[in-house]
C-alpha positions, 0 to 999 in steps of 0.5 A, spaced: 044 445 062 049 449 065 055 446 068 059 453 070 053 457 070 053 463 067 052 469 071 049 475 067 047 481 069 047 488 067 054 489 070 058 482 068 057 476 064 061 470 065 061 465 059 058 459 060 060 452 060 054 447 057 055 440 058 051 439 052 056 443 048 061 439 051 058 432 049 057 435 042 064 434 040 067 427 039 073 429 044 068 431 049 064 424 048 070 420 048 073 423 054 066 422 058 066 415 056 073 413 058 072 417 065 066 414 067 069 407 065 075 408 070 070 412 075 066 406 075 071 401 076 074 405 082 068 407 085 064 400 085 070 395 084 071 394 091 064 391 091 065 386 086 072 384 088 072 376 089 078 376 094 081 381 099 086 385 096 091 383 101 089 376 102 095 371 099 091 366 095 096 363 090 103 362 088 107 368 086 106 371 079 101 365 077 098 366 070 091 367 069 086 362 070 079 361 072 080 362 079 084 368 078 082 372 071 088 376 071 093 372 075 097 373 082 102 378 084 109 378 087 106 375 093 100 371 091 095 376 091 089 376 086 091 381 081 083 382 079 081 384 086 087 389 087 085 392 081 078 393 083 080 396 089 086 400 087 083 406 083 080 410 089 086 412 092 089 415 085 082 419 084 081 421 091 088 423 092 089 427 085 082 430 086 083 433 093 090 435 091 087 439 085 081 442 090 087 444 095 091 447 089 085 451 087 083 454 093 090 457 095 092 459 088 085 462 087 086 466 093 093 469 092 091 470 084 085 474 086 088 478 092 095 480 088 091 481 082 086 486 085 091 489 090 097 490 086 101 494 092 108 492 095 105 486 099 102 483 093 108 484 089 112 480 094 107 475 095 108 474 087 115 473 088 115 468 093 110 464 088 116 465 082 120 462 087 116 456 088 115 455 081 122 455 079 122 448 083 121 442 079 114 439 082 117 431 082 123 434 086 119 438 091 115 432 092 121 427 093 124 432 098 117 433 102 116 426 102 123 424 104 122 429 110 115 429 112 115 421 111 111 417 106 103 419 108 097 420 103 096 427 107 103 429 105 102 427 098 096 431 097 099 437 101 105 437 096 101 436 090 097 442 092 103 446 093 106 445 086 099 447 083 099 453 087 104 458 083 101 456 076 094 457 078 095 463 082 098 466 076 092 464 071 087 467 076 092 473 077 092 474 069 084 474 069 083 478 075 087 484 072 083 484 066 077 485 070 079 489 076 078 496 073 071 494 069 065 499 070 062 494 075 068 493 079 069 501 080 061 501 081 062 497 087 068 501 090 064 507 089 058 504 093 063 503 099 063 495 098 068 491 102 074 488 098 072 481 100 065 483 097 068 485 091 073 479 090 067 474 091 061 477 088 064 482 082 071 479 080 071 471 082 065 469 078 069 473 072 075 468 072 071 462 072 073 461 064 080 461 066 079 456 071 075 451 067 080 452 061 085 450 066 082 445 070 083 438 066 090 440 065 091 441 072 087 434 074 091 430 069 098 433 072 095 431 079 094 424 077 101 423 074 104 426 080 100 422 085 102 416 081 109 417 080 110 418 088 106 412 089 110 408 084 117 411 087 114 408 094 114 415 097 106 416 098 102 410 099 105 404 103 104 396 102 099 393 103 095 398 100 092 397 094 093 402 089 094 402 081 101 406 081 104 402 087 102 395 084 106 397 078 112 398 082 111 392 086 110 387 080 115 390 075 120 385 076 115 380 074 113 383 068 116 378 063 113 372 067 106 375 069 105 382 065 098 383 067 099 385 074 103 391 071 099 392 064 092 393 067 093 398 073 098 402 068 093 402 062 087 404 067 092 410 069 093 412 062 086 411 060 084 416 066 089 421 064 087 421 057 080 422 059 081 428 063 085 431 057 080 430 052 074 433 057 079 439 058 080 440 050 072 439 049 071 444 055 076 449 052 073 449 045 066 450 048 069 456 051 073 458 045 080 458 048 086 453 049 087 450 056 094 449 054 095 456 052 091 459 058 096 455 063 102 458 059 099 465 059 098 465 066 105 462 068 108 468 063 106 474 067 
């Protein structure tokens, strides 16, 4: 079954990403299995939480017991309940930021790759300026100025993705902008919007799919980093990164409050990387190479 869906006609061919081909590789199967495990915990975990994630149910930093399998945190809340309820925020914020980043980067990359005039060059110079800022520094400045909120975090992470995505899409657009089927559409008098949407955009999907896993991994790490620093989600919100920050002082006393959420974040990022490698392998490209090629233009 086709995931990306090959677009085949007499005038354009887009390489398909097939789920069967991805799952045939060991890295693809391992990534899907790990990702499915973490997603199941994040999505269905709240329904199985034995306590409210904000309820004080015991003494602070209590060791694991029959009533509290993972012990309690620094306030006496059940760690298992907070773990089961804390994954949705990381995944939702990371995926939202990634989607917004692609919307912005895809638009800029298509426009500047197809219309290489003064306006396009000026827009790419602005992209270069954004690319020069370290992502975490940009997020810290934004969170400090706008105040800690999920909305600001999502927008900030999305903005950090736009420059590199725009360069990747622009590179792919430059390769197909002068193909015969594009010139035929121009000769027919088709509008620029039609050409970008129907003739060029389907043919840059390969570059996007090769970059998708790497981009989602970075979103997860950036969201978790900002939440860990206390500039994203705020207590008493149950969040894996926030749990690590809150309980790090009791690591020697009750390590499960830090180890378990940290392990789940690690498994999620590993899963994204493994699936990204499998997709890139199915396309015959390197995800990391695609990212670097886009940033060098």
